[in-house]
DRENVEX-291851 format. One record per atom (N, C-alpha, C): x, y, z. Coordinates in steps of 0.05 Angstrom, whole numbers, plus 5000, padded with zeros to 4 digits. Example, Ala and Ser with C-alpha at 12.3 -4.5 7.8 and 13.67 -1.06 7.14 Angstrom:
2
526448865156/524649105156/526449345156/525749555142/527349795143/525850015157/
//
This chain:
310
501308585187/499708405203/496808465197/495308255189/492608285182/490908145203/488708275211/487008165231/484308095219/483207865225/480707785215/478807745238/476407865237/474507845258/472207665249/471607465265/469607265257/467807205280/465507095274/463607035295/464306775310/465406575296/465906315309/468106175294/469205965306/471405825294/470405645271/468205515274/467105335253/464105375251/463105395227/460305415222/459305145213/457105045226/456004785219/453304825205/453004715181/450504745166/448604525175/446004595178/444004405186/441804405165/440704175159/438504145140/435904185155/434104365145/431604405158/429504215146/427804105162/425703915153/423604075139/423004015113/421004145098/419403935083/416903995075/415403805059/416803725034/416603465026/418003365003/417503514978/415003604974/414203744950/415504024948/416404134971/417504404972/420304404984/421904194978/424504164991/426304394983/427804495002/429704714996/432104604982/433504764965/435904664951/438104604971/439904414964/442004344982/443604594991/444304595017/445904825027/448704825017/449805055012/452605085004/454405005028/456604865024/458404795046/459405055060/459405055086/460305285101/463305315099/464205575095/467005625094/468305595121/470705485122/472105455147/473405725154/472505845175/473506115181/475506105204/477206305205/479206325226/478006445251/479106385274/478006485300/478206785302/476306895319/476307175325/479007255337/480207475327/482707575338/485107445326/484807275306/487007125294/489107305282/491707245287/493907385275/495707175262/496107215236/497607015220/500506985231/501306745234/504106685243/504606715272/502606765288/502906805317/501206605332/502106555357/500706375375/499206545395/496606495398/495006645418/495406515445/495606685466/496006595493/493806705511/493406575534/491306655552/492006895569/494606965570/495507185587/497707335574/498407565585/500607725574/503207565571/504707625551/507207475545/509607675547/510307755571/512407965574/515207865565/516608045551/519307985544/521008235549/523408195560/525108405569/527508425550/528008665539/530308715523/532508835540/534908715539/537108795556/539608855540/540909085546/543509155534/545609155556/548009055550/550109065570/552409235560/554209305578/556409485571/558309365551/558309105547/560108975528/558908955500/556509065496/555209065470/553208845466/552808675487/550908455484/548008555483/546408415466/543608475464/542108215468/540208205487/538807965493/535808025497/534107835490/531307855496/530607625514/529607695538/528907495558/525907455558/525007205554/522207135556/521607075585/520007245597/519407225626/517506995632/516206885612/514406655616/515906395614/517506355593/519006105589/521806115601/522806355608/525506405617/527606345596/526806335571/528706305549/530106575544/532606565536/534206795529/534906785499/534206995484/534707005456/537007205452/539307115443/541607285438/541407405410/542107665407/542007805382/544807905375/545208015351/547808125343/548608345363/551108375368/552008585388/551508865377/551509045396/550909325390/552409505409/553809715398/554909915415/552710125419/551510115443/549110275448/549810565456/548010745449/548311025457/546411105478/544710915487/542710975508/540910735512/539010765530/537210545536/535210495513/534210245511/532210195490/529510325497/527910365476/525110455479/523310255465/520710275470/518810085458/516210215451/514810105430/512110185424/510109985433/511009795451/509209585461/509809315449/511209315426/512009055413/514909065404/515609285390/518309305380/520109455399/522709375400/524709515415/526409685396/526909935405/528510115389/531110165403/533310065392/535910075405/537610285393/538110505407/539810725396/542710645394/543910665371/546710585367/548510825368/551110765373/553110985375/553511145350/552711025327/553011165301/550611345295/548711375314/546511555310/544011415298/544311165290/542011025279/540410885301/538110775294/536610625313/536110345301/536610145316/536209865308/533509775319/531909645303/529209565311/529009265313/528109165336/527808885341/524808825347/523708625334/521008535340/521308335363/520208405386/520408225409/518607985407/516707985388/515007765384/512907725406/512307935421/510207925442/508608175441/505908155439/504208385438/501408315445/499708515446/496908475452/495208625432/492808545428/490808685411/488408745430/488009005435/486009095454/483509165439/481309015445/478709065433/476909235451/478009345472/476409515490/475209355513/473409155506/472108995526/473708735532/475708675516/477408445520/480008485505/481908315512/484608335501/485508065491/486808065467/488207825457/491207855461/492507635470/495407645474/496607445454/498907535443/500307375422/503207345428/504407125417/507207085419/508206975392/510607055384/511806965359/514806965363/516306895342/519206895344/520407175347/522507205362/524107445363/525507475336/525507725325/527007755299/527908045296/530008085280/531008345273/529208455251/528408705253/526808835233/528509005214/530409145225/532109315208/533109555224/534109755210/535109995224/534410245208/534510465222/533810725210/536010915216/537411025196/539711205202/538811475213/540411585230/540011855241/537311885255/536511685270/533811695282/533811585311/536111615325/536111515353/534011665369/532011535379/529811675393/530211725422/529011935433/529011975462/526311885473/524311835455/521711735464/520411595440/518811395446/517311245425/514511195435/512611255418/509811185423/508511095397/506710905400/505410795375/502610705380/501110675358/498510545358/498610325337/496210235328/496110015309/497010105281/497110365275/497810455249/500510595246/501310735267/503610915266/505310885291/507910885288/509810915311/511211185307/511311345328/512611605327/515111605343/517411665330/520011685343/520511985348/520812065373/521412345379/524512355383/525812535368/528712555369/529612765388/532112765394/533212955414/532913245406/532913295379/532613575370/529713665368/527813495376/525013565374/523613475349/525113375330/523913265305/522512995311/520712925293/519112675296/519212525270/519712265272/519612085249/517411885253/515611865233/513311695234/513811445217/513411215230/513810955216/511110815213/510910665191/508510505185/508510255204/506710255223/506610035243/505909775230/504109765211/503409505199/505809385184/507409555171/509709455158/511809345178/512109485201/513809395222/512909115232/510309085236/509308825245/509908605225/510008685199/510608485178/513608445174/515308595189/518108555188/519708745170/518608975163/520009165146/519809445158/521809615152/521809895162/520910075139/518810225143/517710405122/517010675136/518210885127/517711145139/515411285125/513511385141/511211525130/511711825126/512911955146/513312245145/515312325166/516212575163/518012705183/516812975190/516613015217/515813275227/518313425236/519013645224/521613775230/521613895258/524013945269/524214065296/523014345296/521914415320/520714675323/520714755352/523014795363/523214875391/523014635410/523214675436/523014455456/520314305453/520514045454/518113875451/518113645471/515713555477/515513305492/515113075472/514412835482/514112605465/511712635447/512012565421/509812555402/508212295406/505512315405/503812085410/501712055389/501711835374/499411775356/496811735372/494711865363/492211845378/489811925360/487811765360/485311825345/485811905316/487511755302/488011805274/489812035268/491012155289/492812385285/495312335302/497112535302/499512515318/499712775335/499712755361/499812985379/502713035386/503613285381/506413365386/506413595406/507113555431/507013765451/509313965450/508614215449/510414435452/509214615473/509514875471/508015055489/505015005487/504114935463/501514825459/501814565443/499914385446/500014125432/499214165403/501014105385/500314115356/499113855347/497113875330/495813635320/496613605290/497813375284/498713315257/497113085246/496713075219/495612835208/497712625204/496912385194/498812165192/500912205170/500512415154/502512485133/504412695144/504112775169/505912975182/504913265180/502813315165/501913595162/500513695187/501013955194/499714075217/496814145210/495014045226/492114095220/490714245243/492114295265/490814445287/492514445312/491514575333/492914585358/490814565381/491714485404/490014465428/490314735442/488014855450/488115125461/489515135488/489114945506/490314955533/493314915531/494915105543/497815095540/499014875557/501514795550/503014595565/505914695566/506514875585/509214985586/511314765592/513514775578/515814595581/515014305583/513814195562/512813915563/515013715568/514313505583/516113275588/514513035597/514712815583/513312575591/510512555579/509612315573/506912275562/506011995568/503411955569/502211695574/499511675560/498911445548/496411405535/494611245554/492211355560/490411215578/487711185564/485911045577/483211005565/481611255565/482511465579/481011715579/482411935563/484511865550/485912065533/488912045537/490312235525/493212255527/494012455548/495812385566/496712555587/499612655580/500012915580/502613035577/503513165603/506013125610/507113265633/507813555626/507013745642/507514025638/508814145663/510014385661/511214505684/509214565706/506714605699/504614685719/502614455724/503314205717/501513985722/501513795698/499113695692/498813505670/496713615651/496913565625/494913635606/493713385595/491013355599/489613125588/488313205562/489113075540/488013135513/486212915504/483812985497/481812795486/481012885458/480012705442/479312775415/477212585404/475812685384/473712535370/473112675344/473012515322/472412625295/474212855287/476712835295/478613045286/478713295303/477013305324/477013545342/478313465369/480113625379/481613565403/481313795423/481213715449/481013915470/482913835493/483814035508/485613975530/484414065556/485113915577/484213985604/486613965623/487214185637/489514185655/488814065681/490613885691/490413775718/492713895733/492214105748/494314265761/495414115786/497914165792/499114065816/497614185840/497514035863/496014145886/497414375900/499914425893/501514645904/503614725884/504914955888/507115025870/509314815870/510214745847/512214525844/514514635826/517014615836/519314695821/520114485801/522014555784/522914365763/524014105775/525314125798/526513885809/524413685818/522013775825/519913595835/517813515815/517813645792/515613585773/515813305761/513513195752/513512935739/514512965710/516612815703/517812825677/517512575660/516812355673/516412105659/514311935674/512311845660/510111695672/510411395668/509711245689/509610955687/506810865696/505910645684/503210555690/502610295675/500510155684/499609925668/498410035642/499109915619/498210025593/495210065593/494310315586/491510375584/490310475610/491710425633/490610495659/490410805662/488610885680/488311175686/489611255712/491211075723/492811135747/495711145738/497011375741/499711415732/501611475755/504111395753/506011465774/508411605761/509911755777/512311895768/514011955791/516611965787/518412055808/518012355813/518312445838/518112725845/520812825855/522812795838/525512865846/526412715870/527712855889/528512725914/526312715935/524012835929/521912855949/520412595952/519912455930/518312205932/517012135906/514412075907/513011965884/510312115880/509812185855/507212285847/505412055838/502912065846/500811895835/498612075823/498112035797/496112195783/493712015776/491412075788/488911945782/487512105761/487612005736/486512155713/483512165715/482211955725/479311955727/478312165746/479712195769/478912385789/480212665785/482012675765/483512925759/484913025784/486512845797/487712915822/490512795824/492412965835/495112885841/495312815871/496912625878/497612565906/500612535907/501912675926/504812655930/505312485954/506912275951/507812105973/510712165978/511212286001/513912386008/515612156019/516411986001/518011756009/521011806011/521812046001/524712085997/525511985969/528111995963/528911915936/528211625929/527311575904/526811305895/528211265868/528811015862/530110955837/528110915814/525910785820/523810735800/521110705814/519010745799/516310725810/514410625789/512410475797/510310385779/507810315796/505610255782/503210185796/501709985780/500209805794/498609615780/496209745766/495309975777/493110115764/490509955764/488909995743/486409865742/486809565737/484809405744/484909115740/484909065710/486408865701/486508805672/483808705662/483208755637/480708665624/481108375614/479208215618/479507935609/477707885584/
//
């Protein structure tokens, strides 16, 4: 997928009035340029275009367009677990240990101060053997599949967007790990400390602040948040240098109550997580503060978070 950034949709040439004796040469015809944010083969929309990927016990695979209410049926799959997503593609773990990749045809391009939303046809991208992921995170360049054994497989995101599966690198297993997250031109892989890898998979550094027994991750506008046994670790980076800041729980928290998976509006700095049977955790990353809502057991939780950028 190639993006072209332009100042306007059409440039109009105007002739300037000059004395006849000093007339300027005729202006070159202006090139017809494509609009800012243009993505080839996609339709731009004014709002988010959510699509839901559903698997059923009989092997059915469907993509539901929540805007048009259309249902796109795909080839059946004997699934080994729930699907995961990098924000555009769905990763469907199959019973044979492979992962099947589906382009949902709905995504956004975030320019920081505004967002472009796109829609295109649902399509099959391909499959990757021996790569059923337990977590998936991606950015515009790389998608990281974290496997059950702690290994990480890095896929070329641009090739995925173009409809092909291309593997960039593999990071071998190395003890218990949380989800790997592409961030600031690198890949963060949480263990007892967060390892920093380059996009070719090579280890180039570590974050000093520890993260015991990592579980769960979220990408926010203020950095990457990893769930740790003693709270959350906020990792920020710039120019290849990364630092960690611990956001401790307000009181001692056992394994049954700790946050293990974060939900939130993409990019938001307000995160939610189940707190076991006790209730719901809300993490305000901006304020570096946890709040526990003792609701009792919940099935799922999420938050609207910050207002969307227009």
